[in-house]
C-alpha positions in Angstrom: -34.2 6.6 36.7 -35.1 5.0 40.1 -38.5 5.0 41.7 -37.3 7.7 44.1 -36.6 10.1 41.2 -39.6 9.2 39.2 -41.9 10.1 42.1 -40.2 13.3 43.1 -41.9 16.5 42.1 -39.5 19.5 42.3 -42.2 22.1 41.9 -44.4 21.2 44.9 -43.7 21.4 48.6 -42.2 18.3 50.1 -43.9 17.1 53.2 -42.2 15.1 55.9 -43.8 12.0 54.5 -42.5 12.8 51.0 -38.9 13.2 52.3 -39.2 10.0 54.3 -40.4 8.2 51.2 -37.4 9.6 49.2 -34.9 8.3 51.8 -36.8 5.0 52.0 -36.8 4.4 48.3 -33.2 5.3 48.1 -31.8 3.4 51.2 -34.3 1.2 53.0 -37.1 0.3 50.6 -40.2 2.3 49.7 -42.8 -0.3 50.7 -44.6 0.4 53.9 -47.2 -2.4 54.4 -50.3 -1.8 56.5 -51.0 -5.4 57.5 -49.7 -6.4 60.9 -48.0 -9.7 59.8 -46.0 -7.9 57.1 -45.0 -5.1 59.5 -43.8 -7.8 61.9 -41.8 -9.5 59.3 -40.1 -6.3 58.1 -39.3 -5.6 61.8 -38.2 -9.0 62.9 -36.1 -10.0 59.9 -33.9 -6.8 60.0 -33.6 -7.2 63.8 -32.4 -10.8 63.4 -30.0 -9.6 60.7 -28.5 -7.1 63.1 -28.3 -9.6 66.0 -26.6 -12.1 63.7 -24.0 -9.5 62.6 -23.3 -8.6 66.3 -23.0 -12.2 67.2 -20.6 -12.9 64.3 -18.4 -9.9 65.2 -18.3 -10.6 69.0 -15.8 -12.9 70.8 -18.7 -14.9 72.3 -18.9 -17.6 69.7 -15.3 -18.5 70.3 -15.5 -18.2 74.1 -18.7 -20.4 74.2 -17.6 -22.6 71.4 -21.0 -22.3 69.9 -22.4 -20.6 66.8 -19.0 -20.1 65.1 -19.3 -19.2 61.4 -16.5 -19.1 59.0 -16.2 -16.3 56.4 -18.1 -18.1 53.6 -21.0 -19.1 55.9 -21.3 -15.5 57.2 -21.3 -14.0 53.7 -24.0 -16.5 52.6 -26.2 -15.6 55.6 -25.5 -11.9 55.1 -26.6 -12.0 51.5 -29.6 -14.1 52.2 -30.9 -11.4 54.6 -30.2 -8.7 52.0 -31.9 -10.5 49.2 -35.0 -11.4 51.2 -35.4 -7.8 52.4 -34.9 -6.4 49.0 -37.9 -8.3 47.5 -40.0 -7.6 50.6 -39.2 -3.8 51.0 -38.4 -2.6 47.4 -41.3 -2.6 45.0 -40.6 -4.1 41.5 -41.8 -1.0 39.6 -43.1 2.5 40.3 -46.7 1.1 39.9 -46.2 -1.8 42.3 -48.1 -1.7 45.6 -46.5 0.2 48.5 -49.0 -0.6 51.2 -48.8 -4.4 51.1 -46.4 -7.1 50.0 -47.9 -9.3 47.2 -47.7 -13.0 47.6 -45.3 -13.5 44.7 -42.8 -11.1 46.4 -42.8 -13.3 49.4 -42.0 -16.3 47.1 -39.3 -14.4 45.2 -37.7 -13.3 48.5 -37.6 -16.8 49.9 -36.2 -18.3 46.7 -33.5 -15.6 46.5 -32.6 -16.1 50.2 -32.6 -19.9 49.7 -30.1 -19.7 46.8 -27.7 -17.7 49.1 -28.4 -20.0 52.1 -27.6 -23.0 49.9 -23.9 -22.0 50.2 -24.2 -22.1 54.0 -26.2 -25.4 54.2 -24.1 -27.4 51.7 -20.7 -25.8 52.2 -19.1 -29.1 53.2 -20.4 -30.9 50.1 -19.3 -28.1 47.9 -15.8 -28.1 49.4 -15.4 -31.9 48.8 -16.2 -31.6 45.1 -14.5 -28.3 44.0 -15.0 -27.6 40.3 -17.4 -30.4 39.9 -20.9 -28.9 40.3 -24.0 -31.0 40.2 -27.1 -30.1 38.3 -28.6 -28.8 41.5 -25.6 -26.6 42.1 -25.8 -25.2 38.7 -29.5 -24.6 38.9 -29.2 -22.8 42.3 -26.3 -20.7 40.9 -28.4 -19.6 37.8 -31.5 -18.8 39.8 -29.3 -17.0 42.4 -27.6 -14.8 39.8 -31.0 -13.9 38.3 -32.4 -13.0 41.7 -29.3 -11.0 42.5 -29.5 -9.0 39.3 -33.2 -8.3 39.9 -32.5 -7.3 43.5 -29.8 -4.9 42.3 -32.3 -3.4 39.8 -34.9 -2.8 42.5 -32.6 -1.3 45.1 -29.9 0.4 43.1 -31.4 1.1 39.6 -30.6 -0.2 36.2 -26.9 0.7 35.9 -25.3 -2.0 38.0 -27.5 -4.9 36.6 -26.7 -3.7 33.1 -22.9 -3.7 33.9 -23.3 -7.2 35.4 -25.1 -8.6 32.4 -22.5 -7.1 30.0 -19.7 -8.8 31.9 -21.7 -12.1 32.0 -22.1 -11.9 28.2 -18.4 -11.2 27.9 -17.6 -14.3 29.9 -19.9 -16.6 27.7 -19.3 -15.1 24.2 -15.5 -14.7 24.4 -14.8 -16.9 21.3 -17.0 -14.8 19.1 -15.4 -11.4 20.0 -12.7 -9.5 18.1 -9.1 -10.5 18.6 -8.3 -8.0 21.3 -11.3 -9.1 23.4 -11.4 -12.7 22.5 -10.9 -15.5 25.0 -11.8 -19.2 25.4 -15.2 -18.4 26.9 -16.8 -20.0 29.9 -19.1 -23.0 30.1 -22.2 -22.8 32.3 -20.8 -25.2 34.9 -17.5 -23.2 35.0 -19.4 -19.9 35.3 -21.7 -21.2 38.0 -18.7 -22.3 40.0 -16.9 -19.0 39.5 -19.7 -16.6 40.2 -21.8 -18.4 42.9 -20.1 -21.5 44.3 -16.7 -20.1 45.3 -15.3 -17.0 46.9 -14.1 -15.6 43.5 -17.3 -14.0 42.5 -20.4 -12.9 44.3 -19.2 -14.2 47.6 -15.8 -12.5 47.2 -13.8 -9.8 48.9 -16.4 -7.0 48.5 -19.2 -9.0 50.1 -16.8 -10.2 52.8 -15.9 -6.6 53.7 -19.6 -5.7 53.8 -20.2 -8.7 56.2 -17.3 -8.2 58.5 -17.0 -4.4 58.8 -19.4 -2.2 56.8 -22.6 -3.5 58.5 -21.3 -2.8 62.0 -20.2 0.8 61.2 -23.5 1.5 59.4 -25.3 0.1 62.5 -23.1 2.3 64.7 -24.2 5.4 62.8 -27.8 4.4 62.9 -27.8 3.9 66.6 -25.9 7.2 67.1 -28.6 8.9 65.0 -31.3 7.3 67.0 -29.7 8.4 70.2 -30.1 12.0 69.0 -26.6 12.8 67.9 -27.8 13.9 64.4 -30.2 16.6 65.8 -27.5 17.6 68.3 -24.9 18.2 65.6 -27.3 20.3 63.5 -28.4 22.4 66.5 -24.8 23.0 67.6 -23.8 24.0 64.1 -26.8 26.3 63.8 -26.1 27.9 67.2 -22.4 28.5 66.5 -22.6 29.8 62.9 -26.1 31.0 62.3 -25.3 34.6 63.0 -22.5 34.9 60.5 -23.0 36.1 56.9 -24.9 33.4 55.2 -25.0 31.6 58.5 -27.6 28.9 57.8 -25.5 27.7 54.8 -22.4 27.5 57.0 -24.4 25.7 59.6 -25.5 23.2 56.9 -21.9 22.6 56.0 -20.8 22.0 59.6 -23.9 19.9 60.4 -23.4 17.8 57.2 -19.8 17.2 58.1 -20.7 16.1 61.5 -23.5 13.9 60.2 -21.2 12.4 57.7 -19.1 11.0 60.5 -21.9 8.6 61.4 -23.8 8.2 58.1 -22.7 6.6 54.8 -25.8 7.8 52.8 -25.7 11.2 51.1 -29.5 11.1 50.5 -30.1 10.6 54.2 -27.6 13.4 55.0 -29.5 15.7 52.7 -32.9 15.0 54.3 -31.5 15.0 57.9 -29.8 18.4 57.7 -31.5 19.9 54.7 -35.0 19.7 56.1 -33.9 22.4 58.6 -31.1 24.2 56.8 -32.5 24.6 53.2 -35.6 26.7 54.3 -33.3 28.8 56.5 -30.9 29.4 53.6 -33.8 30.5 51.4 -35.0 32.7 54.2 -31.8 34.7 54.5 -31.7 35.2 50.7 -30.0 32.2 49.0 -31.8 31.3 45.7 -33.5 27.9 46.0 -31.2 26.3 43.5 -28.1 27.4 45.4 -29.6 26.5 48.7 -30.2 23.0 47.5 -26.8 22.7 45.8 -25.0 23.8 49.0 -26.7 21.1 51.0 -26.1 18.5 48.3 -22.4 19.4 48.1 -22.1 19.3 51.9 -24.0 16.0 52.3 -22.2 14.1 49.5 -18.8 15.1 50.9 -19.9 13.3 54.1 -19.0 10.1 52.2 -15.3 11.1 52.2 -15.3 12.0 55.8 -13.8 9.3 58.0 -14.5 6.9 59.7 -17.4 5.5 57.5 -16.7 7.1 54.1 -19.8 5.6 52.5 -18.6 2.1 53.4 -15.6 2.5 51.0 -12.9 2.9 53.7 -13.1 -0.8 54.5 -13.1 -1.8 50.9 -10.0 0.4 50.2 -8.2 -1.2 53.2 -9.0 -4.7 51.8 -8.0 -3.9 48.2 -4.9 -2.0 49.1 -3.8 -4.3 51.9 -3.3 -1.8 54.6 -4.9 -1.4 58.1 -8.2 0.5 58.2 -6.6 3.1 60.5 -4.2 3.9 57.8 -7.0 4.6 55.3 -8.5 7.0 57.9 -5.2 8.7 58.3 -4.7 9.1 54.5 -8.3 10.4 54.0 -8.6 12.9 56.8 -6.7 15.9 55.3 -8.5 15.9 51.9 -11.9 15.6 53.7 -11.1 18.6 56.0 -9.8 20.6 53.0 -12.9 20.1 50.9 -15.2 21.1 53.8 -13.2 24.2 54.7 -13.3 25.2 51.0 -17.0 24.7 51.0 -17.2 27.2 53.8 -15.4 29.6 51.5 -17.8 28.9 48.7 -20.7 29.6 51.0 -19.2 32.9 52.1 -18.6 33.9 48.5 -22.2 33.3 47.7 -23.3 35.3 50.7 -21.1 38.2 49.6 -22.4 37.9 46.1 -26.0 38.2 47.3 -25.2 40.6 50.2 -26.7 38.2 52.8 -26.9 38.5 56.5 -27.1 36.0 59.4 -30.0 35.3 61.8 -30.6 37.2 65.0 -29.3 35.7 68.2 -31.0 35.7 71.6 -27.8 36.4 73.4 -26.1 39.5 72.1 -22.4 39.5 72.9 -19.6 41.8 71.9 -17.3 40.7 69.1 -14.5 40.5 71.6 -16.6 38.2 73.8 -17.6 36.1 70.9 -14.0 35.8 69.7 -13.0 34.8 73.2 -15.7 32.1 73.5 -14.7 30.7 70.1 -11.0 30.7 71.1 -11.8 29.0 74.3 -13.9 26.4 72.5 -11.2 25.7 69.9 -8.5 25.6 72.6 -10.7 23.2 74.7 -11.2 20.9 71.7 -7.4 20.9 71.0 -6.6 20.2 74.7 -9.2 17.5 74.8 -7.7 15.8 71.7 -4.2 16.2 73.2 -5.4 14.6 76.5 -7.0 11.8 74.6 -3.8 11.3 72.6 -1.7 11.3 75.8 -4.2 8.9 77.4 -4.1 6.6 74.4 -0.3 6.7 74.6 0.6 6.0 78.2 -2.4 4.3 79.8 -1.6 1.0 78.2 2.1 1.2 79.2 1.3 2.3 82.8 -1.6 0.0 83.7 -0.9 -3.0 81.3 -3.9 -5.3 80.9 -5.8 -3.4 83.6 -6.0 -0.4 81.3 -9.0 -1.8 79.5 -11.1 -2.1 82.7 -9.8 1.3 83.8 -11.0 2.9 80.6 -14.3 1.2 80.8 -14.9 2.3 84.4 -13.7 5.8 83.7 -16.0 6.0 80.7 -18.9 4.9 82.8 -18.2 7.5 85.5 -17.7 10.2 82.9 -21.0 9.2 81.2 -22.9 9.7 84.5 -21.2 13.1 85.1 -22.1 14.3 81.6 -25.7 13.1 81.9 -25.9 14.9 85.2 -24.8 18.1 83.5 -27.1 17.3 80.6 -30.1 17.1 82.9 -29.7 20.7 83.9 -30.5 21.9 80.4 -33.8 21.6 78.5 -34.3 19.0 75.8 -33.5 20.1 72.2 -36.8 20.7 70.4 -37.4 20.4 66.7 -37.5 24.0 65.5 -39.6 25.1 62.5 -37.3 26.8 60.0 -40.2 28.7 58.5 -41.1 30.3 61.8 -40.6 34.0 61.3 -39.8 34.4 65.0 -37.1 31.8 65.0 -33.9 33.1 66.5 -30.6 31.5 67.2 -30.2 29.5 70.4 -27.4 30.2 72.8 -24.4 28.0 72.0 -23.5 27.7 75.7 -26.9 26.2 76.4 -26.9 23.8 73.4 -23.3 22.5 73.4 -23.5 20.7 76.9 -26.6 18.7 75.9 -24.8 16.1 73.8 -21.2 15.8 74.9 -21.9 12.2 76.1 -22.3 11.2 72.4 -18.5 11.4 72.1 -18.0 8.5 74.5 -18.9 5.6 72.2 -16.7 7.2 69.5 -13.9 7.4 72.1 -14.3 3.7 72.9 -14.3 2.8 69.2 -11.0 4.8 68.7 -9.5 3.2 71.9 -10.2 -0.3 70.6 -8.7 0.5 67.2 -5.6 2.5 68.2 -4.7 1.2 71.6 -6.1 -2.3 71.9 -5.3 -2.6 68.1 -8.4 -4.8 67.6 -9.8 -5.4 64.2 -12.3 -2.8 62.8 -15.1 -5.3 63.2 -14.4 -6.1 66.9 -13.8 -2.4 67.6 -17.1 -1.5 66.1 -18.7 -4.3 68.2 -17.5 -2.8 71.4 -18.4 0.7 70.3 -21.9 -0.5 69.4 -22.2 -2.2 72.9 -21.4 1.1 74.5 -23.9 2.9 72.2 -26.6 0.4 73.0 -26.2 1.1 76.7 -26.3 4.8 76.0 -29.5 4.6 73.9 -31.3 2.5 76.6 -30.1 4.4 79.6 -29.7 8.1 78.7 -33.4 9.0 79.0 -34.2 7.2 82.3 -30.9 8.5 83.9 -31.7 12.1 82.8 -35.2 11.7 84.3 -33.6 10.3 87.5 -31.2 13.3 87.7 -34.1 15.6 87.2 -36.1 14.0 90.1 -38.9 12.9 87.8 -41.0 9.8 88.4 -41.4 8.6 84.8 -38.1 6.6 84.9 -39.7 3.3 83.8 -41.5 4.9 80.9 -38.3 6.5 79.7 -36.5 3.1 80.0 -39.2 1.6 77.9 -38.7 4.4 75.3 -35.0 3.7 75.3 -35.5 0.0 74.6 -37.9 1.0 71.7 -35.2 3.4 70.3 -32.6 0.6 70.5 -34.8 -1.9 68.6 -35.7 0.8 66.1 -32.1 1.7 65.6 -31.1 -1.9 65.0 -33.9 -2.3 62.4 -33.0 0.9 60.7 -29.4 0.1 60.5 -30.2 -3.3 58.9 -32.5 -1.7 56.3 -29.8 0.9 55.5 -27.5 -2.0 54.7 -29.8 -3.6 52.1 -28.5 -1.6 49.2 -24.8 -1.9 50.3 -25.1 -5.6 50.7 -26.7 -6.0 47.3 -24.2 -3.6 45.7 -21.1 -5.4 47.0 -22.5 -8.8 45.9 -23.5 -7.6 42.4 -20.1 -6.0 42.0 -18.6 -9.4 42.6 -19.8 -10.3 39.1 -17.3 -7.9 37.6 -14.6 -9.2 39.9 -15.4 -12.8 38.9 -15.3 -12.0 35.2 -11.9 -10.4 35.5 -10.6 -13.5 37.2 -12.3 -15.8 34.7 -11.4 -14.1 31.5 -8.4 -11.8 32.1 -10.3 -8.8 30.9 -8.2 -6.6 33.2 -5.2 -7.0 30.9 -7.4 -6.0 27.9 -8.5 -2.9 29.8 -4.8 -2.1 30.4 -4.0 -2.4 26.7 -7.0 -0.3 25.7 -6.4 2.5 28.1 -2.7 2.6 27.4 -3.4 2.6 23.6 -6.0 5.3 23.8 -4.1 7.6 26.1 -0.8 7.0 24.3 0.8 6.1 27.6 0.3 9.6 28.9 -0.5 9.5 32.6 -2.5 12.7 32.7 -4.8 11.7 29.8 -5.2 8.3 31.4 -6.2 9.9 34.7 -8.8 12.1 33.0 -10.1 9.0 31.1 -10.4 7.2 34.4 -12.3 10.1 36.0 -14.7 10.2 33.1 -15.3 6.4 33.4 -16.0 6.8 37.1 -18.4 9.6 36.5 -20.2 7.8 33.7 -20.6 4.7 35.8 -21.6 6.9 38.7 -24.6 8.3 36.8 -26.6 5.3 37.8 -24.5 3.2 40.2 -24.1 3.8 44.0 -20.7 4.8 45.2 -19.8 1.5 46.8 -20.5 -0.6 43.7 -18.9 2.1 41.5 -15.7 1.9 43.5 -15.5 -1.9 43.4 -16.0 -2.0 39.6 -13.5 0.7 38.8 -11.0 -0.4 41.5 -11.1 -3.9 39.9 -10.8 -2.7 36.3 -9.0 0.6 36.2 -6.9 1.0 39.4 -4.3 -1.5 38.3 -4.2 0.3 34.9 -3.3 3.6 36.7 -0.5 1.9 38.6 0.8 0.3 35.4 0.7 3.5 33.4 2.2 5.6 36.2 5.0 3.1 36.7 5.7 3.0 33.0 5.9 6.8 33.0 8.5 6.7 35.8 6.1 7.9 38.5 5.8 5.8 41.6 2.2 6.1 42.8 1.1 4.8 46.2 -1.8 2.3 45.9 -3.9 4.1 48.4 -3.7 7.3 46.3 -5.0 5.4 43.3 -7.9 3.8 45.1 -8.9 7.1 46.7 -8.7 8.7 43.2 -11.3 6.3 41.8 -13.4 6.6 44.9 -13.5 10.4 44.9 -14.7 10.5 41.3 -17.3 7.9 42.0 -18.8 10.3 44.5 -20.4 12.3 41.7 -23.0 9.5 41.5 -25.3 11.4 43.9 -24.6 14.8 42.4 -24.5 14.6 38.6 -27.7 15.0 36.7 -29.9 13.5 35.4 -29.9 10.8 38.1 -28.2 12.4 41.2 -30.4 11.2 44.0 -29.0 13.7 46.5 -29.9 16.5 44.1 -33.4 15.2 43.7 -33.8 15.0 47.5 -32.6 18.6 48.0 -34.8 19.9 45.2 -37.8 18.3 46.8 -37.1 20.5 49.9 -36.0 23.7 48.1 -38.8 23.4 45.4 -36.1 24.1 42.7 -35.5 22.3 39.5 -33.5 19.1 40.3 -31.3 19.3 37.1 -30.3 22.9 37.8 -29.6 21.9 41.4 -27.4 19.1 40.3 -25.5 21.3 37.8 -24.9 23.9 40.5 -23.8 21.3 43.0 -21.4 19.9 40.5 -19.9 23.3 40.0 -19.4 23.5 43.8 -17.9 20.0 43.8 -15.2 21.0 41.4 -13.1 21.7 44.5 -13.5 18.0 45.5 -12.7 16.8 42.0 -9.4 18.6 41.9 -8.1 16.8 45.0 -7.6 13.3 43.5 -5.5 14.8 40.7 -3.4 16.6 43.3 -2.7 13.7 45.6 -1.7 11.4 42.7 1.3 13.7 42.2 1.7 14.9 45.8 1.3 12.2 48.3 2.0 14.5 51.2 -1.7 15.5 50.9 -2.4 11.9 52.1 0.2 12.4 54.9 2.6 10.0 53.0 6.2 11.2 53.6 5.2 13.7 56.3 7.6 12.9 59.2 7.2 15.9 61.5 4.6 18.1 63.1 6.2 21.1 61.3 5.9 19.3 58.0 2.3 18.4 58.7 1.4 22.0 59.6 3.2 23.3 56.5 1.5 20.8 54.2 -1.9 21.4 55.6 -1.6 25.2 55.6 -0.3 25.5 52.1 -2.8 22.9 50.7 -5.6 24.9 52.4 -4.4 28.1 50.8 -4.2 26.4 47.5 -7.7 25.0 47.8 -9.1 28.4 48.7 -7.4 29.9 45.7 -8.9 27.2 43.5 -12.3 28.0 44.8 -11.7 31.7 44.0 -10.8 30.6 40.4 -13.9 28.5 40.0 -16.1 31.2 41.5 -14.2 34.1 39.7 -14.1 36.0 43.0 -11.2 36.6 45.4 -11.4 39.9 47.3 -13.5 41.3 44.4 -14.3 40.1 40.9 -11.3 38.5 39.3 -10.2 39.5 35.8 -9.1 36.8 33.4 -5.4 37.4 33.9 -5.9 37.5 37.7 -7.7 34.1 37.5 -4.8 32.7 35.5 -2.3 33.9 38.1 -4.3 32.5 41.0 -4.6 29.2 39.2 -0.8 29.0 38.7 -0.3 29.9 42.4 -2.7 27.2 43.6 -0.9 24.5 41.6 2.4 25.7 42.9 1.1 25.2 46.4 -0.5 21.8 45.6 2.4 20.2 43.7 5.6 22.1 44.6 7.7 19.0 43.7 6.6 19.1 40.1 7.9 22.7 39.8 11.1 22.0 41.7 11.8 19.0 39.4 12.2 21.5 36.6 15.2 22.9 38.4 16.8 19.8 39.9 15.6 16.2 39.9 14.2 15.0 43.2 15.9 11.6 43.1 19.3 10.1 42.1 20.1 6.6 41.0 21.7 4.2 43.5 23.0 0.7 42.6 20.5 -2.1 42.7 22.9 -4.1 44.9 22.4 -1.6 47.7 18.7 -2.2 47.9 18.8 -4.1 51.3 21.0 -1.4 52.9 18.8 1.4 51.5 15.6 -0.4 52.7 17.0 -0.4 56.2 17.7 3.4 56.1 14.1 4.3 55.1 12.3 6.1 57.9 9.5 4.3 59.7 6.4 3.9 57.5 8.4 5.4 54.6 8.7 4.2 51.1 11.5 2.7 49.0 11.4 3.7 45.3 12.8 1.1 42.9 12.8 0.5 39.2 12.3 -3.1 38.0 12.3 -4.6 34.5 10.9 -7.8 33.1 8.8 -9.4 30.4 5.0 -9.4 30.2 2.9 -12.5 29.4 2.9 -11.4 25.8 6.7 -11.3 25.7 7.0 -7.4 25.7 9.7 -5.9 27.8 8.7 -3.4 30.4 10.3 -1.1 33.0 8.3 0.3 35.9 9.0 2.4 38.9 7.2 1.4 42.1 7.0 2.7 45.7 7.3 -0.1 48.3 6.0 0.7 51.8 8.7 -0.2 54.3 6.5 -0.2 57.5 8.2 -0.4 60.9 12.0 -0.2 61.4 13.8 -3.5 60.9 16.7 -4.8 58.9 16.4 -4.3 55.1 15.6 -7.9 54.1 12.8 -8.1 56.7 11.3 -4.8 55.5 11.4 -5.9 51.9 9.8 -9.2 52.9 7.0 -7.4 54.8 6.3 -5.4 51.6 5.9 -8.8 49.9 9.1 -9.2 47.9 12.2 -11.3 48.4 15.3 -10.6 46.3 18.5 -12.4 45.5 21.7 -11.5 43.7 22.9 -13.7 40.9 25.7 -13.1 38.4 25.8 -9.4 39.3 22.1 -8.9 38.8 19.6 -8.3 41.6 16.5 -10.4 40.8 13.0 -10.8 42.4 13.0 -14.3 43.9 9.5 -14.4 45.2 6.4 -12.1 45.5 3.9 -12.8 48.2 0.3 -13.3 47.1 -1.9 -10.2 47.6 1.0 -8.2 49.0 1.8 -4.6 48.2 4.5 -5.7 45.8 2.1 -7.9 43.8 -0.5 -5.2 43.6 2.2 -2.8 42.3 2.9 -5.1 39.4 6.2 -6.7 40.6 6.6 -10.3 39.2 8.8 -13.2 40.1 11.9 -13.0 37.9 11.9 -9.2 37.5 15.3 -7.5 37.6 15.9 -4.6 40.0 17.6 -2.0 37.8 18.1 0.8 40.3 17.0 2.3 43.5 15.9 5.9 43.6 17.1 8.0 46.6 16.5 11.6 47.5 18.8 14.1 45.8 20.8 15.8 48.7 21.6 18.8 46.5 18.1 19.6 45.6 16.6 22.6 47.4 13.6 21.9 49.6 10.5 21.8 47.4 8.8 24.0 50.0 10.7 27.0 48.5 8.2 27.0 45.7 5.6 28.2 48.3 7.3 31.6 48.5 6.7 32.8 44.9 3.2 31.2 45.0 2.3 33.3 48.1 3.9 36.4 46.5 1.6 35.9 43.4 -1.4 35.6 45.6 -0.4 38.7 47.6 0.0 40.7 44.4 -3.4 39.8 43.2 -4.9 40.5 46.6 -3.4 44.0 46.6 -4.7 44.8 43.2 -8.2 43.6 44.0 -8.1 45.4 47.4 -7.7 48.7 45.7 -10.9 48.4 43.7 -12.9 46.5 46.3 -15.2 49.5 47.0 -16.5 49.8 43.4 -16.3 46.2 42.3 -17.9 44.3 45.2 -19.9 41.2 44.3 -23.6 41.9 44.2 -23.1 45.6 43.4 -23.4 47.3 40.0 -20.1 47.4 38.3 -18.6 50.8 37.6 -16.0 51.7 35.0 -14.3 54.4 36.8 -13.2 55.0 40.4 -15.2 57.8 41.9 -13.2 60.8 42.9 
């Protein structure tokens, strides 16, 4: 149990200071020193960290030919900042002082930072003697590892350090382990080199992603929050939905979804939105446990909402080997489905407790309200369409001048939006316990923050049109956001004709500095988590334990894919009991994701890599929900004054709708927009998946139109799976694929649609001499000739003596990650069966089953409504 949990009382009111402490101890460090020198250090060091990251991401070092850092140097500096701030900001124990920094903490912080900076200072010498560490190298590595484990314990709890220590023991004591686990073992010089002195351990891929991408997007979210976007999202959601049945809970869902766009912390999401929404939910009649659980479920799902996704989107892109924009595309539909389903959960609870919404100032007719909602939705769709058109033709029409045109247009639009904003009053912080609180007018709230969209637009422009790297795109988005934070207040004052322009400018500069510092402190835990997770990655590379895990899981599951998937989910949830989502993902993705690919391919199921990695990521989300250590549940219970364990259990029940999604998109990749080639197909996939998700919620809540009987629940469950995985049902009638000769692989690769997949079966021999056959899906990417598309997927083939063989597999390519090896034989190519009826026909009987249950429940709705006494007979 972490300090934040130990110090949280669920039975007493939580003040603003208490909530700030919970967030601090979970994300930024719970130490708030009173001495001026310590305050200056905890302000200047994070500020320098943010400035360094901006400098590293910018093109200025290359243009000025000054201050250019390679990846290893940047990772060492990144970790040095994180280590120093951990010892300075995070107390060692719950009894350690919070109001000052002891002298030994300064010393530990400097030693830890020095061990990381050693890689930066002596990189040249280390490169000239690879694998031959000196005694000083070994000493620095040992001390650095100890400091890293202690930093992980302080900032993340005990789970990750324990996992790291177990893997270190496995590396050293290999010769003394049973046969299955035995290996040669590692000497201290070899381990020091592996874990600390190369990029195969602590300073590996995970820390590199944290350095290059994650920091910038976390900083972007922090600045957007400091600009006022978080409060704006909450107020708009409250104004739009507060008058509906259970309105405050629906506002909490929408507000958390919007906040999740800019935040990677579920605890911060809970406190940001929950401080306002949880008291309102209790006020309209939600029990405290359910009020807190709804906020927890909404806030935790913010981590699956692109673009930040709790920092995992960038790790997934790196591990899978696809562009970041592809990860966002694959993740968007499941994220939207789970939030829409949560709206349904909230509505069911409102029906169950017979709840009402809050009173509005402006009373409009239902027709007028529907018209305004339709106009808002239509305006949003038109805006997205215009943006899409602009993204499509501006570059072609204006060429290189398009960049400057977009910049100038954004600046002019920014001034226009601020001029409109100045005509409306500032958004005040409302008291949710005020008995006279009524809903604000949406038309007066919505125009006050439209300018917050502009930095997001610039970020998307850089990613999609300019096709810049995620780091450089985030840099330009942050630059635009920095201008917004500094100038919005003085420009609004200027448009209002006020004289306090200079004072507002000073306030904007203060907000900018505060946002940079907060963003850096939010990154402490993520930086430490990615570094500590590198211990697991280093051990896998050093000992080959990944193969052992494969044998164990296959043996225990009997080679059954479904059992193995459930085992993986259990492993993710157990690790998630005390490990943050980012570290949990790195560990499980390193150990278990390759196992899923192997078992699936051995079962004849070709699984896309991104589906596997999203699978382990989704189940790792339960870290912040599941009792007894769910931080988000503790934060919500501090606000709702409910029992944190009961809050966590109820939140987990709500999160069952999220837990079902990974199992679905493993078997139906269309949910990840893989294989969807038309707008009609997209609309059908999303619509049917949404209906299936709503039916699954009805099953878990045992309510549809009225209370569901057991056999009605069974019918709805069958219907929802027919909607989720129609291909599995259609395969029982006719197989979805036919065999094509392996010799046609080049021709068939050329015929695959753009960004489609080629399914092939390969055979070969493992390192132990066992023969295997596996089915894999190779991404074909853009249209080209077949050989080039296969090469882009990472595989080169040749035909020899009538057998198609794998001639070469590119390092870290999709083919390598899918388990294809040099020398494998291509046995066959699987092509779509032209005689098989469209799998979408399964939707018809599924919808008929749902309609039948709806008609039966509609007939008894008047005497079997949720929240009303159940009667045995229908009144005459």
